[in-house]
N, C-alpha and C positions, 0 to 999 in steps of 0.2 A: 957501591957498585961491585966491589970484591966479592962483598958478603953475598949479594943476589946471584952472583954467578955460581958461587960456590953452592949456595942451597939448590939452584938449578940442576947442578950436576948430581947432587944427592938424590933429587927427585928421579931424575932419569935413570940412575942406577938401582933405585928400589923398583921402577916401573918395568925395567927389564928383567930384573930377577923375578918378579911376581910372573911376568910372561914365561920365562923359562919354565918356573913350576907349573903353571898350568899346562904347557906342552908335555912335561914329563908325566902329569897325571893322566893325561889324553892318551900318550902312548902306553901306559900300563895298563890301564883298564877301561880304554874307550871301546875295544872290541871293534876294531878296524877288520878290514877285508883279510888281513892275514891270520885270522883266529884268535887275536890276542883278547883277553876278557871273556871268553866264552861262558855262558851260563853253566853250573855245575850239572851233573847229571841227575835226573828227576829222582825224588825218593822213593822209595820202596816199601811195601807194607810188610808187617812182621813176619808173615808166612812165606816171604819171598826171599829174605836174607839168608845166607850160609847155605845154599842150595837146597832151600826148604826144609832145613834141620827143624824149625820151628813151626811148621805148619799144624795147624789144629790148636787144641788148647795151649800147647807151649806157646803159641803167639800172644795170647793173652798174658801168660807170665812174663815173655818179655817187654811188652808194654808196660806192666805193671812196674817191673824192675828199673828199666830205665826212664819211665814218665813221659813217653811221647808215643805217637802213632805212627811217625815214619821215620825211615833209616835211610843211609847211603846203602849204595851197591857193594856187595860184599867181594873181597879178593876171589879171582879165579882159582888161585893156587892154594887156597885153603880148603879142606874138607875133611870129614871122617875118612875117605879112601885114601887121602894122601898120608894123613897122621898113622894109619894102619900101616901103610907101605914103610915109613919111616922106624916105625916100632918093631916091625918085622925084619928090619934090617941091622938091628942092634944085637949085639952079643949078650951073654948072660952076665957079662961083667957089670956087675953094678955102677962102678966108677964111670961107665960110659953112657950111661942112661940119660936121654934129655928129654925135656918137655916139648911136647910137639903140639902146634896150633891146629885146631879143628876149625874154630871159627872166629873171626873177630866182627864186633857191630859198632858202627859209629851212628851217632844221632845225626850228625851233620855232615858236611863234605868230607870225603875222606881225606885225612890229614892228621898227622900226630898219632898220640896213644889212643887205642880204641876205647870205647866206653864200656865194651864188655868183651871179655875173651872166653873161648872155651878150649880146654887144653887136655892132652893127656898124657902120662907119663907112666912108666914101669917104677914099682916101688917095693921096698922090703916089706914081708908080711908085717911086721914089727910097727910099721909106719900106718898102715891099715887098722891095725888091732889097737893102737893107743886109745887112750880115753880122751875124747876131744870134747872138753866143756869149757865153760867160761861164760861170762855175761853175754847174753842174746843168742847162745849157741843152742840149737837143737840137734838132736841125733834121731837117726830113722833106721827103721829095717829095711834096708834097700840094697841088693846086691850082698857083697861081703859085710858092707856097713856104710853109713853115710852120716854126713852132718852139713848144717847150713846156719848161717847168720845173716845179718843185713848186707854184707858185702861178698859173700862166697859160699858156695856148696860144693862139695866134694863128694863122689860116689866112687867106691871101691869094688872092683869086679875082678873075681876069679876066673881066669881065662885060660882053658886048656885047648890048645890050638896048634896045629902042625905047621903054622905060619911063624909061630915064635919060639925062639931058640930056647931049648930047655922046658917047654910046657907043651910038649907033645907027647908025655907019658902020663904019669899020675900026679905029679906036682904042676899046678898051674901057675901062670905068671899072674903077679898081683898088679892090677892097674888102677891108676887115680885118674878120674875124670874130673875136671873142675869147672865151675863157672864162676868167673869174677868180675863182679860190677866195681868198674874202678871210678865210678863216679862219688862213691863212697856215701850212699843216702844216708840221712839223719832222721830219728824218729823211732817210731816203733820197729823194733826188729822182726816182730811178727807178721808185718806187713809184706816182708821181704824173704823170710826164711824159706816158705816152700816154693814162691815163684824161682827163686835162685836154684832149689833142688830140681824142679821140673826142667830147667835148663841144662843142668847137669846131666840129668837122667836121659833127656833126649840125646846129648853127646854120648853118652855110655850105651846106650842102645844101638846107635848108628856105629861106632866105633867096633862094638861086640860082633855085630852082622859082618861088617868087612874082614874081620880077624876070623871068622867062622869059630868064634867060641863055643865050646861045648855046651848045649842047652840055652846059648844066648848070655852066658856067663848070669845065669840065675835072674836075669833081669826080664821083666814083663814089657811089652811094648808100650803099655799104658800105665803110668805111675800111679801107684796107691801109696799115699804119703803115711806109713804107719809109724809112729812115734816109738823109739827104742825104750825098752825098760830103764828106769831111772837105777843108776849105781855102776 
């Protein structure tokens, strides 16, 4: 009799615990009238992310780079204009230069680290003129110079602009615009090199226009991916 009563108490405790767990799951994800559990915002196509930065052929590059057709909505506070404003506020002291976000792209609901980012920063000329080489790296004649691999592409731009400290005379500011695929794709690097370059170039063109760089920083609106000579 004692064993039976003890068994009944154990069973009742287990049932109560299970009921409590079910109630907690319902409260967290049930989508009640208070708005809990709302569906995430619908995805957008490549040409709509980042305020239209990748409209046109750039959209195809984004789809290739990240391997998906739809993306999350982009943050409103990231744009080429906002990055340009922050770059313009920096002094000529290279110790104060910071990387500024032009765009971040998420393949799924907007949370955590972005799958791809496009950033801009001011750099020393020696950084742009260094020989960027290694397995899977291709160099291109774009702007002051450019390189790309399976994960990243960087376009360097000479920008003479009254908006940038120390770059309103004859010495341009050197800008580095990067597109970084944080999903670290595996396989043939050649599949991703030019798509990554297309995305970095799109960011560089938009930034040059926002900063009113002389002659658009030497960038054409449409990328021609001309490989740099070996050596």
